[in-house]
N, C-alpha and C positions, 0 to 999 in steps of 0.2 A: 234486338240493342243493336246486336252484331251488325246485323241485318242493313240499319238506318244509319250505325255509322261508316259501312260502306259505300251505300247510295249516297252518304251526304261528302264522302271523298271523292266518289266518282267523279259529281255533277262540280265540287271545287275545282276538277282536276279540268274537266272540259272547259269550264268558264274561263279556267289562267291559260288552257291551248286558244280557245279563240279571242281572246286580248292580246296573246302576243303574236298571234297573225298577220300580216301587213300587206296593205292592196301592192302590185307592182309599183314603181315609182312614176313611171310617165301616167297613172293614175291619180296618184297621191298630187301629181303636182298639180291637175287637172280640176280636182275637187278634193281639195284639201280636209276636208269637215266631213269625211264619211267616217265609219264605222261599224264594227259588225251588230247587227240587228239580231241575227239569228240562224242557225247554219240546221240543215240536216241529212241524211242521207237516203240515195235512191237506190233503190237494188228493187231486181227483175228476177222472179221465181227464184231469191234467194242467192241471187246473185250481186254482190257490191258492182254496181255504174259507177256510180259518182257519190262526190258528197259536195254541195253547197253551201255557199256563204252569202246572205244579203246584206250588203254595205249603203248606210242613208245616212243623211245628216237629221240632227237631230235625235226626236225617241221614235218616231213612227212611219212606217214608209207611207209614200206618194209616188203614181204616177207622175204628178205634178214636180216635181223635186229630182233634181239628178242623184242618181243610185249606180250601185254596181251587182252586178253577177257574176259570184266566183265559181266556176265549179274544177273541181279537182276528180280527174278520171281515176278511175281503177281497172278498165278494161279498153281494149285496142276501139275505134272506131272510125272507119272512115267519113273525109270530110263531108263527103256527097251524101251520105246515110244521114249524119245532120242536118244537112239540107232536107232532106228529102221527111227527115219524123218531124222537123218545125214545120215545113209546110203543112204537115197533116195533122199538125197541134191547132195552128191557127185556123184550119178549115172547121174543126170541131168548137172552136169559139168562136166562127161565126164570120170570119174573113172569107170570105167566098167568089169575090171577084179574080177569076181564073187570069186575066190579064196580067194584072197588080201582085201575082200569088206566083207567077210565071218571073215577072221582072224580079221580085223579092228573091225568087230562087236562083236565079243567076246573081242577083250580088251575093248571098250566101254563099254560092258557090266558090267566087273569087277570093272570100275570104275565110271560110272555116277550113284548117288545115285535118290532114288525117290528125287522128289522137290515139295515144301510145298511154299503156299506164303510167300515172304520173304526172302527166301532160298538164298542162292550167290554162282554159278559157275564159278570160275573163271580159265580159258584154257592161259596157258605161251607156247606161241612156242619158240622155240630154235632150229633157223635155223640150219639144218645139224645135227639137234642131236632126236630130243624128242619133244612131246607136254607132258605136264603137267598139273596137274590138283588141284584144289584146292575149299573147301567148306567153307567159312569166314576164317579161320585160319588153317585148318585143311587140312591137303596133302591127296589128294584122292590116287593118284597114277598117270601113266605115259603112254604113247606108244611111245616105243622105234623105231620110224619109221618117217624118214626125210620125205619121202612120203606122211606118213599119216597127220603127223600135215600141209603141205599144201593143203592136201585135206578138213581137219575137216573148219580149217580156212575160206579155200574157200567160203565154204559155206554162211560168211559175208563177207567175202571181198574182193573176185572173180568180176569183171567186169559183167558177168554172172549170179552173185547171184540171186535168187529168191525177193529179196529183196531189190531192188534199193534204196529205200526213205533211209530205214535205212543206207546202206552202205554210202550211202554219207554222211547223219547225223555225224556217225562215223568216215570220213576221214574228218569232218571240213568243209564239202563244198566242196572239193576238187576233190572228185570223181565222181561228176555232166558227 
């Protein structure tokens, strides 16, 4: 009984924390209808890498509607390392045109900053247009290629992601 009560309290506190979270003002003004759908934590060999929240309009995720992926980092990562890992994950998901991947890598290198613990990187997908990136309330840049946006956000949100548990958590359990 005590365990059930403790679990219920923890789940309630987690839901409250998620409900109190907000997107950077610049994103909220561009996509005011977004709300947190789900969140999860990525660990690597037991190390906390980041926490991620998926923000969507409505009740479910769709690549066809604007959404935001909010990542709060727990460790330092060089911006170029984020680019390299992103390209590697895109290849695993089937994007194999090396010319296009090189162009996308150059664009990510221009946008992605070096990350320190506590930093926040938010990607906003505008279907049919581009992916925009923010750090806290600062606009970092955009990649004006709809296919890039789909490939990039597929790293976390496509069924073939290398982190299916994180995906399921961000989809609010609907993606299992």
